[in-house]
C-alpha positions in Angstrom: -30.9 5.0 -24.5 -29.7 1.5 -23.6 -26.7 0.8 -21.4 -23.3 1.1 -23.0 -21.0 -1.4 -21.3 -17.4 -0.6 -21.6 -16.0 -0.4 -18.1 -18.3 -3.2 -17.0 -18.0 -5.4 -20.0 -15.9 -8.0 -18.1 -18.1 -8.0 -15.1 -19.7 -11.4 -14.9 -17.6 -12.7 -17.8 -14.2 -13.1 -16.1 -13.2 -14.8 -12.9 -12.1 -11.9 -10.6 -9.8 -14.4 -8.8 -8.0 -15.6 -12.0 -5.8 -13.2 -14.0 -5.7 -15.6 -17.0 -9.5 -15.0 -17.6 -8.8 -11.3 -17.8 -5.9 -11.9 -20.2 -8.2 -14.0 -22.3 -10.5 -11.0 -22.8 -7.6 -8.8 -24.0 -6.5 -7.8 -20.5 -3.1 -6.0 -20.2 -2.9 -5.4 -24.0 -3.2 -1.7 -23.3 -0.3 -1.8 -20.8 1.8 -3.6 -23.4 0.9 -0.8 -25.9 1.7 1.8 -23.3 5.2 0.5 -22.7 6.0 0.9 -26.4 5.5 4.6 -26.3 6.8 7.4 -24.1 5.1 8.6 -20.9 4.5 11.9 -22.5 2.6 10.2 -25.4 0.5 8.4 -22.9 -0.4 11.6 -21.1 -1.1 13.3 -24.4 -3.5 10.5 -25.3 -5.4 10.8 -22.0 -5.6 14.6 -22.3 -6.9 14.3 -25.9 -9.6 11.8 -24.8 -11.2 14.4 -22.5 -11.3 12.0 -19.5 -12.3 13.8 -16.3 -12.1 12.5 -12.8 -15.1 10.3 -11.8 -15.0 11.0 -8.1 -17.2 14.1 -8.3 -14.9 17.1 -8.9 -14.4 16.3 -12.6 -10.8 17.6 -13.0 -9.2 16.8 -16.3 -7.2 13.6 -15.7 -4.5 14.2 -18.3 -3.8 17.7 -17.1 -3.3 16.4 -13.6 -0.9 13.7 -14.7 1.1 16.2 -16.7 1.5 18.4 -13.7 2.9 15.4 -11.7 5.1 14.3 -14.5 6.7 17.8 -14.7 7.0 18.2 -11.0 10.5 18.1 -9.4 11.3 15.1 -7.3 12.8 11.7 -7.9 10.0 9.9 -6.2 6.4 10.2 -7.3 3.3 8.5 -5.9 0.1 7.2 -7.3 -3.0 6.8 -5.1 -6.2 5.0 -6.0 -9.0 6.4 -4.0 -11.2 3.4 -3.2 -12.8 5.0 -0.1 -16.2 5.5 -1.8 -17.8 6.9 1.3 -20.3 9.1 -0.6 -23.9 8.2 0.3 -25.6 6.2 -2.4 -22.4 5.3 -4.3 -21.3 1.7 -4.8 -19.9 1.6 -8.4 -16.2 1.3 -7.4 -17.2 -1.6 -5.1 -18.8 -3.3 -8.1 -15.7 -2.9 -10.2 -13.4 -4.2 -7.4 -15.7 -7.2 -6.9 -16.1 -8.2 -10.5 -13.0 -6.9 -12.4 -10.1 -5.9 -10.1 -7.5 -6.6 -12.9 -8.8 -3.6 -14.9 -7.7 -1.4 -11.9 -4.3 -3.1 -11.8 -3.8 -2.3 -15.5 -5.0 1.3 -15.1 -2.7 1.9 -12.2 0.2 0.4 -14.1 -0.4 2.7 -17.0 -0.8 5.7 -14.7 2.3 4.9 -12.8 4.3 4.6 -16.0 2.9 7.9 -17.3 3.7 10.0 -14.2 6.9 8.1 -13.2 5.6 6.6 -10.0 7.3 3.6 -8.4 4.9 3.4 -5.5 1.2 3.1 -5.5 -1.5 2.9 -2.8 -5.1 1.7 -2.9 -7.0 3.5 -0.1 -9.8 1.0 0.7 -12.9 2.0 2.5 -13.1 0.3 5.9 -16.6 -1.1 5.1 -15.0 -2.8 2.1 -12.7 -4.9 4.2 -14.3 -8.1 2.8 -12.8 -7.1 -0.6 -9.3 -6.9 0.8 -8.3 -10.5 0.2 -9.5 -10.6 -3.4 -7.9 -7.3 -4.2 -4.6 -8.4 -2.7 -4.8 -11.6 -4.8 -5.3 -9.5 -7.9 -2.2 -7.5 -7.0 -0.2 -10.6 -6.4 -1.3 -12.3 -9.6 -0.6 -9.3 -11.7 2.8 -8.9 -10.1 3.7 -12.6 -10.7 2.8 -12.1 -14.4 5.2 -9.1 -14.6 2.6 -6.5 -15.1 3.5 -4.6 -11.9 7.2 -4.9 -12.1 7.7 -1.1 -12.0 4.9 -0.3 -9.6 4.7 -1.5 -6.0 1.1 -1.4 -4.8 0.1 -1.4 -1.2 -3.4 -1.4 0.2 -4.2 0.9 3.1 -7.6 0.7 4.8 -9.5 3.7 6.0 -11.2 3.9 9.4 -14.7 4.9 8.4 -14.4 8.7 8.1 -16.4 10.3 5.3 -14.0 13.2 5.1 -11.2 10.9 4.0 -12.8 10.6 0.6 -11.4 14.2 0.1 -7.9 13.9 -1.4 -5.9 15.9 1.2 -7.7 14.2 4.2 -7.0 10.9 2.5 -3.3 11.6 2.3 -3.3 12.6 6.0 -4.9 9.3 6.8 -2.3 7.3 4.9 0.5 9.2 6.7 -1.1 8.2 10.0 -2.4 11.7 10.8 -5.9 12.9 11.7 -8.2 12.7 8.7 -8.8 16.4 8.0 -8.4 18.6 4.9 -5.2 20.5 4.2 -4.7 24.1 3.2 -3.9 24.4 -0.5 -1.6 25.3 -2.3 0.5 23.2 -2.6 -1.6 20.8 -4.6 -0.9 17.1 -4.6 0.7 16.9 -8.1 3.4 19.3 -6.7 3.6 18.2 -3.1 1.3 15.5 -1.8 1.8 12.3 0.1 4.9 12.6 2.3 5.5 15.9 0.4 6.1 14.0 -2.9 4.4 14.7 -6.2 1.2 12.7 -6.0 -1.7 11.7 -8.3 -5.0 10.7 -6.7 -7.6 9.1 -9.0 -10.6 7.0 -8.0 -11.3 3.4 -9.2 -13.6 4.3 -12.0 -11.2 6.9 -13.4 -8.3 4.5 -13.5 -10.4 1.7 -15.1 -11.2 4.1 -18.0 -7.5 4.4 -18.9 -6.8 1.0 -20.5 -9.8 1.5 -22.8 -8.5 4.9 -23.9 -5.0 3.6 -24.6 -6.2 0.5 -26.4 -8.9 2.1 -28.6 -7.6 5.7 -28.9 -8.6 9.1 -27.8 -10.8 9.7 -30.9 -12.9 6.6 -30.1 -13.3 7.7 -26.5 -14.0 11.4 -27.4 -16.8 10.4 -29.8 -18.9 9.4 -26.8 -20.7 11.8 -24.5 -21.0 15.6 -24.8 -18.6 18.4 -25.7 -17.5 18.7 -22.0 -18.2 15.2 -20.8 -16.6 12.4 -22.6 -17.0 8.6 -22.3 -19.4 6.6 -20.2 -20.3 6.9 -16.5 -21.3 4.4 -13.9 -24.5 5.4 -12.1 -25.6 4.0 -8.8 -29.3 4.1 -8.7 -31.1 3.5 -5.3 -34.1 4.5 -3.3 -37.7 4.2 -4.5 -37.0 2.2 -7.7 -37.9 -1.3 -8.8 -34.5 -2.2 -10.1 -31.7 -0.6 -8.1 -28.1 -1.2 -9.2 -25.1 0.0 -11.2 -25.9 1.2 -14.8 -23.3 2.3 -17.3 -24.6 5.0 -19.6 -23.0 7.4 -22.1 -22.6 10.8 -20.6 -25.3 13.2 -21.6 -28.1 10.7 -21.2 -31.4 12.0 -19.7 -32.1 11.4 -16.1 -35.5 10.0 -17.0 -33.9 7.3 -19.2 -31.9 6.1 -16.2 -34.3 6.2 -13.4 -37.6 5.4 -15.1 -36.8 3.4 -18.2 -34.0 1.3 -16.7 -34.5 1.4 -12.9 -38.3 1.4 -13.0 -39.0 4.5 -10.8 -42.6 5.7 -10.6 -44.4 8.6 -8.8 -41.2 10.5 -8.4 -41.1 13.5 -6.1 -37.4 14.4 -6.4 -34.0 12.9 -7.2 -30.6 13.6 -5.5 -27.7 13.3 -7.9 -24.1 13.1 -6.7 -24.4 11.9 -3.1 -25.2 13.6 0.2 -24.0 17.0 -1.1 -25.5 16.5 -4.6 -28.1 18.6 -6.3 -31.8 18.0 -6.2 -33.9 17.5 -9.3 -37.7 17.8 -9.0 -40.0 15.5 -11.0 -40.7 18.2 -13.6 -37.0 18.3 -14.6 -36.4 14.6 -15.4 -35.2 15.6 -18.9 -32.0 17.0 -17.4 -28.9 15.5 -19.1 -26.4 13.8 -16.8 -23.1 15.5 -17.5 -20.4 17.6 -15.8 -21.9 20.8 -17.3 -25.3 20.1 -15.8 -25.4 17.8 -12.8 -23.3 14.7 -12.1 -21.1 14.4 -9.0 -20.0 10.9 -8.0 -22.7 9.2 -10.0 -25.0 8.4 -7.1 -28.7 8.8 -8.1 -31.1 8.5 -5.2 -34.8 8.5 -6.0 -37.5 9.7 -3.7 -41.2 9.1 -4.3 -44.2 11.2 -3.3 -44.4 9.7 0.2 -41.1 11.3 1.2 -40.9 14.5 3.3 -38.5 17.1 1.8 -37.7 19.0 5.0 -37.1 15.8 7.0 -34.8 14.5 4.2 -32.8 17.7 4.2 -32.6 17.6 8.0 -31.3 14.0 8.0 -28.8 14.9 5.3 -27.4 17.8 7.2 -27.2 15.7 10.4 -24.9 13.3 8.5 -22.7 16.1 7.1 -22.4 17.7 10.5 -21.4 14.4 12.0 -18.8 13.8 9.3 -17.3 17.3 9.3 -13.6 17.1 10.3 -14.1 20.3 12.3 -11.0 22.0 11.0 -12.6 25.1 9.5 -15.2 27.2 11.2 -17.6 27.7 8.3 -18.2 23.9 8.0 -18.0 23.0 11.7 -20.3 25.7 12.9 -22.3 26.2 9.8 -23.6 22.6 9.6 -24.3 22.7 13.4 -26.5 25.8 13.0 -28.2 24.3 9.9 -29.0 21.1 11.9 -30.5 23.3 14.6 -32.7 25.3 12.3 -33.9 22.3 10.3 -34.5 20.3 13.5 -36.7 23.1 14.7 -38.7 23.0 11.5 -39.1 19.2 11.7 -40.2 19.4 15.3 -42.9 21.9 14.6 -41.0 24.8 16.1 -40.1 26.8 13.0 -40.1 30.6 13.1 -40.4 33.3 10.4 -36.9 34.0 9.1 -35.6 30.4 9.3 -35.4 30.1 5.5 -33.5 33.3 5.2 -31.0 32.1 7.8 -30.5 28.9 5.9 -29.9 30.8 2.7 -27.5 33.4 4.2 -25.5 30.7 6.0 -25.3 28.6 2.8 -23.8 31.5 0.8 -21.2 32.0 3.5 -20.2 28.3 3.7 -19.9 28.0 -0.1 -17.5 30.9 -0.2 -15.4 30.2 2.8 -15.2 26.5 3.8 -11.9 24.9 3.5 -12.8 21.8 1.4 -15.5 20.3 -0.8 -17.5 19.0 2.1 -18.2 22.4 3.6 -18.5 24.1 0.2 -21.1 21.8 -1.1 -22.9 20.9 2.1 -25.5 23.7 1.5 -26.4 22.4 -2.0 -29.3 20.2 -0.9 -30.6 22.9 1.4 -30.5 25.5 -1.3 -32.0 23.2 -3.9 -34.9 22.1 -1.7 -35.6 25.7 -0.8 -35.6 26.5 -4.5 -37.8 23.7 -5.7 -39.9 22.8 -2.6 -40.1 26.2 -0.8 -43.8 25.6 -0.2 -42.9 22.6 2.0 -40.8 24.9 4.2 -43.4 27.6 4.3 -46.1 25.1 5.3 -43.9 23.9 8.2 -43.4 27.5 9.5 -47.0 28.4 9.1 -48.1 25.3 11.0 -45.6 26.1 13.8 -46.8 29.7 14.0 -50.4 28.6 14.1 -49.9 26.0 16.8 -48.0 28.5 19.0 -50.8 31.0 18.5 -53.3 28.3 19.7 -51.3 27.6 22.7 -51.2 31.3 23.5 -55.0 31.6 23.2 -55.7 28.5 25.2 -52.9 29.2 27.7 
């Protein structure tokens, strides 16, 4: 299956610093169409399209907008999550670099639909170099009258992975510690500064102008029953051609990583970032969709030279470091996992280590406060499932070496 360029069709074609080049490609026509219909009709069209959030959770976009539209409160807020701190993810950066005006149009449509007069772009701190160009896109769009009803302000993050989670992101904008909130209330009812708030990432919002311009039937014809449209995939790791690929949802993993990205001698693939699922080489026919495996769209390929247990240990080290520490299951659970996995990596594993990891994983999935803690065990459980022999060999070697020391000691 070849690439299907819809969201990326302007990338490399327009000048990201000149709004007139975007207009020449039909830019802002969807916004003009939007303003001729009611906000409720816009939301109905987005709902009918089947668009789901592209940040990882996959919540139906139109349903979220409808909740905010109906929420009480004179002031409503729109937030674009451009934090993109997920490991192996760089698709939003690609869009911001090459087609920031699509985001402006998407935010203008979303603001009109939910009744928001204020919008924020929460920009990842490592993307500071994009700030000037993004502000220029805002200013040019405003000068042209496209943002007359939506004031957009850029807020930069401070490098915290947890602030990609929507409630921690709102805390950060408010000047508070970046940590997850207890829910309910949910953002569409009470979010930023206790106002009804919609949070969508860059890719989600860039889908919106295409849906409005071409119609929900056109959009819904792409993808699977539960996963509509195209998706931007960020392929990295042991591949010949890393980069951003736009594919119709439901495409096979093999088509992406082998046919397009040129991967060979694959051992495993992690899909969805640091908390994403693991696919072994004998499951490359797995379709990429919400109903199977997807996440943020990060696709990290590992060849036969990679050590599974070491990979899992490094992943859990990262997640432990980035835990906000608010809830015990995540704060203490990741710490214990790092200890157990570190023991295995250092040749000090003991019988029962795998069972400890599995029991702890079940507890974290059920009781952690936010998505980080709930999904942190996924790579642990998946590697135990598909590469259990690697763990068993580590433990057997450790037991054998200890027995030798005892005999020789």
